[in-house]
N, C-alpha and C positions, 0 to 999 in steps of 0.2 A: 656708355662708353665716353671717355674724355674726348674733347674736340681735337687735341693733338694726335691721339692714337687713331681717331676716325679719319683725319686728313692723311696720316701716314698709310693707312689701309687703302684709301682711295688712290693715293699716288702709286702704291704697289700694284693695284689692279690695272691702272693705266699703263704702267711700265710693262706688265706681263702681256697686256693686249697689244701694245706697240711691238714688242719683240715677236709675238706670234704672227702679226701681220707682216713683219719684215721677213721672217722665215718662210712664210707662205709666198711672198713675192719672189723668193729665190728658187721656187720649185722648178720653173722652166729651165733655168740655167743648170741646176743640179741634175735634172733628168737627161739633159744633153750630155753632161759629163758621164753619167752612169751608163748611157748607151755606148759611148766611146770605150769605157772600161770593159764593157761586155764584149765588144768586138775584139779588143786586145786579148782578153782571156781566152776566147774561142780560138783565135789565131795561134796563140802560144800552145794551147792544149792540143791542137790538131797539127802543129808543125808547119803551118802555112805561112806564106809571105804576108806581111802586114798590108792592109788596104792603104791606099794613098792618103785617104782623109785623116788617118790617125798617125802617120809617120812623123809629122812635125812635132806632135805633142807626146810622142811615145815615152820619152825619158820621164816626164812629169807623171804620166798615167801609171807607168810601171812602179815608180816610187810609192804612189798612193795605193796601188794594188797590194804591194808587199806589206804595207802597214795595216791593211784591213783584216778584220776577223769575220766570223759568220754573221754577227749582228750589224756591223757597219758596212758590209759589202752590199746590202740591199738598199734600194732607193726608198727614202722616207718622204712622207707627205705631211700636210697639216693634220690629217687624220691621226697620224702617229703622235703628234703633239697633244691632241685632244684626249686621246685614250691611251697614252703611253704607259700609264701605271695601272691599267685595268687588270684586275686579278691579283695585284700585289696587296691591296688593302680592300676590305669590304666597303662597298659604296654606302653613303649616307644620303638618304632621299627625304626631301621635304614635300609633303602632299598638302595642297590647299585647293580652294575653290575660287570661282569668280565672286564678285561682290553680291551681297544680299542673296545667299543661296536658299533654295527651298529645302524642305525636310528630306525629300528624295535625293537631292544632290548631296546633302550632308551624309546620308547613309551610303551613297555611292563612293564618296571620298573616304569614308571610314573603311569600306571594304577594299578599296585600292590600297589603303595604308596597311591593312592586314595581309594583303596579297604580297607586298614587297617587303622582304626582310629588312630590318634596320631602318624602316621608314618612320617618320614622325609627322603627324597631322597637326596643322596649325589653323586657327580661325583667321580668315582673310581680313575681316573687319573693314575698315576704310583705308587700308594701306594701299598706296600706289604700287605699280609694278616696279618702279625704280627702287623704292624703299624695300620691297620684298626681296628682290634679287641682291641688293646690297647687304641686307641682313643675313641672307643665306650664305653669301660669300664670306662674311666675317665669321659665321658659325662653322665654316669649312664643310658645308654640304657639297656633295658631288653632283647632285641632280635636284631639279625642282619639277614636280608634276602638278599641273593646274588642270582641274576638271571644270567643264563649263556646261551650261544647260540652256534650253529654250522652253519656256512655259512648263517648267518643272520636270522636263525629261532630259537626262544627260545626252549631250550631242557633240561634245568635243573634249579632247584631251591634248595638252601641250607638254612635251618633254624637253626640258632645257638642261643641258649639261654645263656644269660650272668648273672653272671660272671663265673659260674661253668660248663656250658653245660646243657644238651646234644646237639649234632649237628646231624640233620637229613638231609639226602641227597635224593633228588627225581629226577627221570627222568620226563620230561615234554613232552607231545606230543599233537598234535591237538590244538595248541593255536589259539584262535580266539579273536582278539582284539575288543574293544567296537564298533568301527566304521565299522568293517567288519561283524557285525551281520546282518542277514536278517531284513530289515525294519528299520535299524538304531538303535542306542542305546537310551535308556531312560535316562533322566537326572540322574547324580550321586548324591545320597544323602550323607550327611556327618553324618547322625545319626548313633549311635552305633547299629550294626546289631545283630539279633538273629542268633546264630550259630547252625546248624543242623548237627550232626555227625551220619551218618546212617551206620549200619552194621559193626561197629568196635567191634568185639565180643571177640577176643583172647587177651592174655596179651600184645602182641606186638601191636595189634590193638588199645587197650585202651591207650597204651603208645603214639602211633602216634597221636591219637585223642587229648590227653592232650597237646602234643607239638603244634598242630595246633590251638586248641581253645584258648590257652593262649596268642596268638597274638592279641586277640580281648578283649576289655574291657567289663564289665558287662553292658548290654543294659537296657534301660527303658522297662517296660512291654508293652507299647503301640506302640513301634517302628514298622514301616512297612517295614523295610529292612531285608532281609534274605540272609544269606550266607550258602551254603550247601556243605558238603564234604560227598560224597556217595561212599562207597566201594563196588565193584563188582569184585570178582575173583582177589583181590589184586590190582586192578586198581582203583584209587580214582578219581571220577569225581567231578570237581569243578563247581558250578553254583552260580550266584549272581542275586537276584531278588528283586523287589519291588512289593508290593501287594496293591490292593485297593478294597474296598467293593462295589459290584454292587447291592446288595440286602441284605435282612435281614440275610440270611445264605449263601450268594454267595460271592466268592472272585475271583478276576482276577489277574493273575501273569503277570508282565512285566519284561522281562529279561533285565538286565542292562549291564552285561558283566564285565570283560572278562570271557571266558570259556576255560577250558583246562583239560587234563587228567594227572594224576600224578601216578608214581609208586615208592615206597620206595625201595632203594637198600642198604642203610647203616644207622645205628645209632651209633654214636661214643660218648662214655662217656667222653666228654671233649669239649673244644671250638674248633673253626675252625682251629686255627693255631697249635694245639697240634696233630701232625701227629702220635705220638707214643701212644696216648691214647687208652684205651681198647675199643674194639668194642662190643656193645650190640647185634647188629644184622647185618648180611651181606647177601645180596641176592646171592644165588648160583644157577643160572638157568640151569647149565649144568649137574646137578646130575640126576641120573635115576628117582628119585622120585619127581623131581621139579614140574612136571605137576600136580601131585596129591596133592601137599602140599598147604594148604591155610594158609597164614601167618597172615593176618589181620582178 
């Protein structure tokens, strides 16, 4: 890439990030205005007298309410900016590893690449994180997935949404690759899968579910491929199945793999290379109330 176009791309990314942070800073003010509009709508619908706290600004609020439609009447947050176009276009995911990966981590990354439709696996080499994220932004990838290891065993996965974030960090345990499954692995389909998100009930849980499900494109209704993220006591079990009909109302599942357990330990409001970005969530396992707390 020519130096001039590279500089223009960097300026564009900086401008987008600055605009995103500015919109995020306005959320408190906008939520207060949204609450006032809600009070006015309810009072007008019920035929009640307006509360005293909204009478002074009634004319302005009424004009704004008259101009709103179903989409603009809801309160928006920075989450809507990050995933505003989810479902409109298929995501493009880049899968890579930490530096100097073992053969087992390379195989794990290959299976993650096969797992996510429209994913591309690249060799990390000696590339720094800053260069990796910059290249992926220029290539217009929507997400970067980095798998990590300790002593040859996969033990971490990072999901970074581009171009604004967020970045979710997960511990990985009990990874079983496809060919290590009992009875061998079923053939890997390339169909877009149905994604099942089970038991993500809290605000952070819905946030994590949104980060994970936006890696996958919208499937056809008749696809027989299923990807499951099931939360149990803040541990996320991942399973990958195909199903076939054996009767009129009977279905048989075939595990395709891989399978592994995940645990969220950080969500950062920024991309992977932004070390000083604000943390949305950090796991604190050594607090006295950690065992009682259900995050997801």
